[in-house]
C-alpha positions in Angstrom: 76.8 82.4 127.8 78.9 81.2 125.4 82.5 83.5 125.4 86.0 83.7 125.9 87.8 85.9 128.1 91.6 86.6 127.4 95.0 88.7 128.8 98.2 89.0 127.2 101.4 89.8 129.6 104.0 91.6 126.8 107.5 93.7 126.5 105.8 97.0 127.0 103.0 99.5 126.9 104.1 100.5 122.7 101.9 97.9 119.9 104.1 96.2 117.6 107.0 97.5 118.5 106.7 95.9 122.2 106.5 92.0 122.1 103.8 89.6 123.7 105.1 87.2 126.0 102.2 85.7 127.5 98.4 84.8 126.2 96.1 84.1 128.6 92.3 82.8 126.9 89.3 81.3 128.8 86.3 79.4 127.5 82.9 79.7 128.9 80.1 77.7 128.5 76.8 78.5 130.6 78.9 80.5 133.0 81.5 77.1 133.7 85.1 77.2 132.5 85.4 75.0 129.5 88.2 75.2 127.6 92.0 77.2 128.2 94.6 78.4 126.1 98.4 80.0 128.0 101.0 79.7 125.9 104.5 81.8 127.5 105.8 83.4 123.7 109.4 84.1 122.4 109.5 87.7 122.3 113.1 87.4 120.6 114.6 90.8 122.4 115.2 91.1 125.9 112.2 91.0 128.3 112.8 95.5 129.8 114.0 94.8 134.0 110.1 97.0 134.4 107.9 94.9 132.8 109.6 91.1 134.8 109.1 92.9 137.9 105.7 93.8 136.8 104.5 90.1 135.6 107.5 87.6 136.8 107.7 86.8 133.3 112.1 86.4 132.7 114.1 85.5 129.0 114.7 82.2 130.9 111.3 81.1 130.9 111.0 81.4 127.8 113.9 80.9 126.1 112.8 77.9 123.3 108.8 78.3 124.2 107.6 79.7 120.4 107.0 82.9 118.8 104.2 84.1 118.6 103.6 83.7 114.3 103.3 80.4 115.8 101.0 80.8 117.9 97.9 83.0 116.3 95.9 80.9 114.3 96.1 78.0 117.3 94.4 80.8 119.2 92.2 82.0 116.1 91.1 78.8 116.1 90.6 78.6 120.1 88.1 81.5 119.5 86.9 80.7 116.8 84.0 83.0 116.5 82.3 83.5 120.6 82.1 87.2 122.1 85.7 87.5 123.3 86.1 90.2 126.7 89.5 91.2 128.3 89.8 94.4 130.7 90.7 97.2 128.5 90.5 94.9 125.6 91.6 97.4 123.2 95.6 98.0 124.5 95.5 93.5 124.1 93.6 93.9 120.6 95.7 96.3 119.3 99.6 94.0 120.1 97.2 91.1 118.6 96.1 93.0 116.0 100.1 94.3 115.5 101.1 91.1 114.7 98.1 88.8 112.4 98.8 92.3 110.4 101.9 91.8 110.2 102.2 87.7 110.0 98.9 87.6 107.6 97.5 85.4 110.4 93.7 84.0 110.8 92.4 86.2 114.2 89.3 85.4 116.7 86.3 86.3 114.3 83.4 87.2 117.2 83.2 91.0 118.8 85.4 92.1 121.7 84.0 93.6 125.0 86.0 95.8 126.9 85.5 95.0 130.8 87.0 98.1 131.7 85.0 100.3 130.1 81.1 97.8 130.9 82.0 98.0 134.7 82.3 102.2 135.1 78.8 101.9 133.7 77.5 98.8 135.5 79.7 99.4 139.7 79.2 103.3 138.9 81.7 105.0 141.6 84.3 102.7 142.2 87.8 104.5 143.0 88.9 102.5 140.3 88.4 100.1 137.4 91.8 98.4 137.7 91.0 94.3 137.5 92.1 94.2 141.1 90.2 95.8 142.5 86.8 95.0 140.6 88.4 91.4 142.2 88.6 92.9 145.4 84.8 94.2 145.3 83.0 91.6 144.3 84.7 89.2 146.3 86.0 86.8 143.5 88.7 84.7 144.4 92.3 85.2 143.7 95.7 83.9 143.4 98.2 86.3 141.7 97.5 89.3 138.9 99.3 89.5 135.8 100.6 86.5 134.4 98.0 86.1 131.3 95.6 82.8 132.1 94.5 84.7 135.8 94.8 87.9 134.8 91.7 86.7 131.6 90.5 83.8 134.7 89.8 87.0 136.4 88.4 89.6 133.4 86.1 86.0 132.7 84.6 85.7 136.5 83.8 89.8 135.6 82.2 89.8 133.3 80.0 86.5 134.1 78.7 89.3 137.6 78.3 91.9 135.4 76.1 90.5 132.9 74.3 89.4 136.2 73.6 91.9 137.3 72.6 94.3 134.4 70.2 91.0 133.7 67.9 90.3 136.3 65.3 87.9 134.7 68.0 86.2 133.7 68.3 86.3 129.7 71.2 87.3 128.7 71.8 90.9 126.5 72.5 91.1 124.0 75.8 91.7 121.5 74.5 94.9 120.7 73.7 95.8 123.9 76.7 95.6 125.0 78.8 96.5 123.0 76.4 100.0 123.7 76.8 99.5 127.6 80.3 100.2 127.2 80.2 103.3 125.2 82.7 102.2 122.6 82.3 101.4 118.9 82.0 97.8 117.9 86.1 96.2 117.9 87.2 93.7 115.8 90.7 91.9 114.8 91.0 92.2 111.3 90.4 88.8 108.8 93.2 88.6 106.8 93.3 87.1 103.2 97.3 85.9 103.1 98.6 87.6 99.9 100.0 84.4 97.1 104.1 85.9 97.7 105.7 87.6 94.2 108.6 84.2 93.4 110.6 86.8 92.8 111.0 85.7 88.5 111.5 88.9 87.3 
């Protein structure tokens, strides 16, 4: 199965108010890592101490890094129209959607699948469905958490294991079946046609 797993680190939990400070994405082809997209992002605001405690990203680390408006097109190009997966996908999708709309930028075109919602159906009865809990439950090798590239990799490996579990025949489920399994409506990024700017001639 070919798909993109992605994760964000942010300055807080409010899309459109808080900012993205790191994007990590891993492209899988037939279950193997094909390519990685990973970058720190200058949020152009100070990173709160609480956020830094979680992800270990400091103001010094993002100084001089690209701003989000310069990264959205390359991220969209990396993802193209592949299926996209993320853990608690609505959170990350809302952050990217706010910036996609703000900057009228290209966006990934594939359906977004939430591995958190999917895991609750595939592995019922766990104490919780945090990414770390699932990684431990499935014996996925891990180092650090709450950095975008690493968490995207864990998410991708989790998705592969879930697809294998629900596909004993070896034939991966359709995207429609995956959406139905999450119990959530279909989620996609907005596709925005940039509007011509008025030149103030009147």
